[in-house]
C-alpha positions in Angstrom: -24.3 -31.5 -6.8 -25.7 -30.8 -10.2 -23.5 -28.9 -12.6 -24.2 -27.4 -16.0 -21.0 -27.6 -18.0 -21.4 -25.0 -20.7 -19.2 -25.2 -23.7 -18.9 -23.8 -27.2 -18.6 -26.6 -29.8 -17.5 -24.2 -32.6 -14.7 -22.6 -30.7 -11.3 -23.1 -32.2 -9.9 -24.3 -28.8 -12.7 -26.8 -28.2 -11.6 -30.5 -28.0 -14.3 -33.2 -27.4 -11.7 -35.3 -25.5 -11.0 -32.5 -23.1 -14.7 -32.1 -22.4 -14.9 -35.9 -21.7 -12.0 -35.6 -19.3 -13.7 -32.7 -17.5 -16.9 -34.7 -17.1 -14.9 -37.7 -15.7 -12.9 -35.6 -13.4 -15.9 -33.9 -11.9 -17.8 -37.2 -11.5 -14.8 -38.5 -9.5 -15.7 -35.9 -6.9 -19.4 -36.8 -7.0 -20.3 -33.8 -9.2 -23.0 -34.6 -11.8 -21.5 -32.6 -14.7 -24.0 -32.3 -17.6 -22.5 -30.9 -20.9 -24.6 -28.0 -22.3 -23.6 -26.8 -25.8 -24.0 -23.2 -26.8 -25.6 -22.2 -30.1 -25.4 -19.1 -32.3 -28.4 -17.8 -30.2 -26.4 -18.1 -27.0 -25.9 -20.4 -24.0 -28.5 -23.0 -23.0 -29.0 -24.0 -19.4 -30.9 -26.7 -17.6 -32.5 -24.4 -15.0 -31.9 -26.8 -12.1 -28.1 -26.7 -11.7 -26.5 -26.0 -8.3 -23.4 -24.7 -10.1 -22.7 -23.5 -13.7 -19.2 -24.2 -15.0 -18.1 -22.5 -18.2 -15.7 -24.5 -20.4 -14.4 -21.6 -22.6 -13.1 -18.1 -22.5 -14.5 -14.7 -21.5 -16.9 -14.5 -24.4 -18.5 -17.9 -23.5 -18.6 -16.7 -19.9 -20.4 -13.5 -20.9 -22.9 -15.5 -23.0 -23.6 -17.8 -20.0 -24.2 -14.9 -17.6 -26.5 -13.3 -20.2 -28.5 -16.6 -20.4 -28.7 -16.9 -16.6 -30.3 -13.5 -16.2 -31.4 -12.9 -12.6 -30.3 -16.4 -11.6 -26.7 -15.1 -11.3 -27.8 -13.8 -7.9 -28.3 -17.3 -6.6 -26.4 -19.8 -8.8 -22.5 -19.7 -8.5 -20.2 -19.9 -11.4 -16.9 -21.7 -12.1 -14.6 -21.7 -15.2 -12.8 -24.5 -17.0 -10.4 -22.4 -19.0 -10.4 -23.1 -22.8 -10.6 -19.7 -24.5 -8.0 -17.7 -26.3 -6.9 -15.5 -23.4 -9.2 -16.3 -20.4 -8.7 -13.1 -18.4 -11.3 -13.9 -15.7 -10.1 -17.5 -15.2 -6.5 -16.3 -15.1 -7.2 -13.6 -12.4 -9.2 -16.1 -10.3 -6.6 -18.8 -10.6 -8.6 -21.7 -12.1 -6.5 -24.7 -13.1 -6.4 -25.9 -16.7 -5.7 -29.5 -15.7 -9.1 -31.3 -15.4 -8.3 -33.3 -12.3 -6.8 -30.3 -10.5 -9.7 -28.1 -11.5 -12.3 -30.6 -10.3 -10.5 -30.9 -7.0 -10.3 -27.1 -6.7 -14.0 -26.6 -7.4 -15.0 -29.5 -5.1 -13.0 -28.0 -2.3 -14.4 -24.6 -2.8 -17.9 -26.0 -2.8 -17.3 -27.8 0.5 -16.0 -24.6 2.1 -19.2 -22.9 1.2 -20.3 -19.5 -0.2 -18.5 -17.4 2.4 -15.2 -18.5 0.8 -16.2 -17.7 -2.8 -15.2 -14.6 -4.9 -18.0 -12.1 -5.6 -17.6 -9.9 -8.6 -20.1 -6.9 -9.0 -21.5 -7.1 -12.5 -21.5 -4.1 -14.9 -23.5 -4.0 -18.2 -23.1 -2.3 -21.5 -26.7 -1.5 -22.1 -28.3 -4.9 -21.4 -25.1 -6.9 -22.1 -23.1 -8.2 -19.2 -19.4 -7.3 -19.0 -17.3 -9.9 -17.3 -13.9 -8.5 -18.0 -13.5 -5.6 -20.5 -14.7 -3.3 -23.2 -12.7 -1.3 -25.7 -13.3 1.2 -28.5 -10.6 2.3 -30.9 -7.8 0.6 -32.7 -8.0 -2.4 -30.3 -11.7 -3.0 -31.1 -11.0 -2.5 -34.9 -8.3 -5.2 -34.6 -10.7 -7.6 -32.8 -13.4 -7.0 -35.5 -10.8 -7.8 -38.2 -9.5 -11.1 -36.6 -9.9 -14.0 -39.0 -11.8 -16.9 -37.3 -9.8 -19.4 -39.4 -6.5 -17.9 -38.3 -7.7 -17.7 -34.7 -8.4 -21.4 -34.7 -4.9 -22.1 -36.1 -2.7 -19.8 -34.0 -4.9 -18.7 -31.1 -4.2 -15.3 -29.5 -1.5 -14.5 -32.2 -4.3 -13.9 -34.6 -4.9 -10.6 -32.8 -1.3 -9.6 -33.3 -1.7 -10.3 -37.1 -4.9 -8.2 -37.2 -3.2 -5.3 -35.3 -0.2 -5.4 -37.7 -2.6 -5.2 -40.7 -4.3 -2.2 -39.0 -1.0 -0.3 -39.0 -1.5 0.5 -42.7 -4.8 2.3 -42.1 -4.8 3.5 -38.5 -8.3 4.5 -37.3 -8.7 7.8 -35.4 -12.2 8.6 -34.4 -12.6 11.1 -31.5 -15.1 10.3 -28.8 -16.8 12.4 -26.2 -17.1 10.5 -22.9 -18.8 11.5 -19.7 -19.9 9.7 -16.6 -19.6 9.4 -12.8 -16.5 8.6 -10.9 -16.6 6.1 -8.1 -17.0 8.8 -5.5 -20.0 10.3 -7.4 -18.1 13.2 -9.0 -19.2 13.8 -12.6 -16.5 13.9 -15.4 -16.2 14.5 -19.1 -13.3 14.0 -21.5 -12.3 13.6 -25.1 -10.4 10.5 -26.4 -9.5 8.6 -29.6 -9.4 5.3 -27.8 -10.9 4.0 -24.6 -10.6 0.8 -22.6 -13.0 -0.1 -19.8 -11.4 -2.8 -17.6 -13.4 -4.5 -14.8 -10.8 -7.2 -14.1 -7.2 -6.7 -13.1 -5.8 -8.1 -16.4 -6.1 -7.0 -20.0 -4.9 -8.7 -23.2 -3.3 -11.5 -21.2 -1.1 -11.1 -18.1 -1.0 -7.3 -18.4 -2.3 -4.7 -16.0 -3.2 -1.2 -17.2 -4.6 0.0 -13.9 -3.3 -1.0 -10.5 -6.8 -0.5 -9.1 -8.6 -2.8 -11.5 -10.1 -6.0 -9.9 -13.0 -8.3 -10.4 -13.8 -7.7 -6.7 -14.3 -3.9 -7.3 -17.8 -2.4 -7.6 -16.3 0.1 -10.1 -14.6 -0.1 -13.4 -11.4 1.5 -14.7 -11.6 3.8 -17.7 -8.3 4.1 -19.6 -8.4 6.8 -22.2 -5.9 7.8 -24.9 -6.3 11.4 -26.1 -4.3 11.0 -29.3 -4.3 7.4 -30.5 -1.4 7.0 -33.0 0.7 4.1 -34.1 3.5 5.3 -31.9 1.3 5.8 -28.8 -0.2 2.3 -29.2 3.2 0.7 -29.4 4.4 2.7 -26.4 1.3 1.7 -24.4 1.8 -2.0 -25.3 5.5 -1.8 -24.4 4.8 -0.2 -21.0 2.1 -2.9 -20.2 4.5 -5.7 -21.1 7.2 -4.2 -18.9 4.7 -3.6 -16.0 5.2 0.1 -16.1 2.5 2.7 -15.1 0.9 3.9 -18.3 -0.7 6.9 -16.6 2.5 8.1 -14.8 4.3 7.9 -18.2 1.6 10.1 -19.7 0.5 7.4 -22.1 -3.1 7.3 -20.9 -5.4 8.8 -18.3 -7.1 6.4 -15.8 -10.3 7.1 -14.0 -12.1 4.8 -11.5 -15.8 5.0 -12.6 -19.2 3.9 -11.6 -21.0 5.0 -14.8 -19.7 5.8 -18.3 -21.5 7.2 -21.3 -20.2 7.7 -24.9 -21.6 10.4 -27.1 -23.0 8.0 -29.6 -23.4 4.3 -30.3 -19.9 3.6 -31.6 -18.7 0.7 -33.8 -16.8 -1.5 -33.6 -16.9 -2.3 -29.9 -14.9 -5.1 -28.3 -16.6 -6.8 -25.3 -14.8 -9.6 -23.5 -12.7 -10.4 -26.5 -15.5 -10.4 -29.0 -16.6 -7.9 -31.7 -20.1 -6.6 -30.8 -21.6 -4.5 -33.6 -24.3 -2.0 -32.7 -23.8 -1.9 -29.0 -25.4 0.5 -26.5 -23.3 3.4 -25.4 -23.8 3.4 -21.6 -21.9 1.3 -19.0 -23.3 1.0 -15.5 -23.8 -1.3 -12.5 -26.4 -4.0 -12.7 -26.9 -4.3 -8.9 -26.0 -8.0 -9.2 -22.8 -9.8 -8.4 -21.3 -13.0 -9.9 -20.3 -15.6 -7.4 -17.3 -17.6 -8.5 -16.8 -20.9 -6.7 -13.0 -20.9 -6.3 
């Protein structure tokens, strides 16, 4: 089996020795793992791989899906976790240890495509969404994260950015409309919005009990008045595994399509700041196949 092993050489979590260990572990199971470095222009693929494995986080996964284009309909994916938070890899249960990961993927490959996990793909404009989107204080914090600090302290760099944001808290109302999963149109106003495709957000936290990579819809979590106090309350509820909607901290809608009233900025997509994004989220009519 031929595998493209996509990795980001400039990521703070990247270690050449770990990449070598992954290659050796895969080859022990007869998998021809070929390292493919990303560049500022995006991911690069061989075009003849039977399987594409992403050694990185959700952002590198998104870039890889973007580079694959329509090939995502026929070429399966796997993840060797190496990013800051790794929401998709965490939800799917990919191992971090190279030997265990190689054994896991080899076993899934032997079982065949009927055993794999299929995740309907949504897009923000033409950009794939593999886990989440946010607009509001959360996206402002992501935009302000120091790359140097992120390489030094990992996910805690986001905490630092959020604490700095407390001094000048952004409040920018949005008009949101769209289509619920059952086809019913909706509209609402909010000062912060999170669109979650996966079950997890910000780590091991769940904001909506219905969110899942397997779902053909996304969860829209809106906060009508986004203040410092409401943000702390929402964070505390998520950490304690409490229902944020039942506590009145947010409204949750299961949606097929979502549109914002304008092209907003900053926007966080899969953990990365994406300036100048489109303002409509909808299904791509494609599904990612995860070999797991």
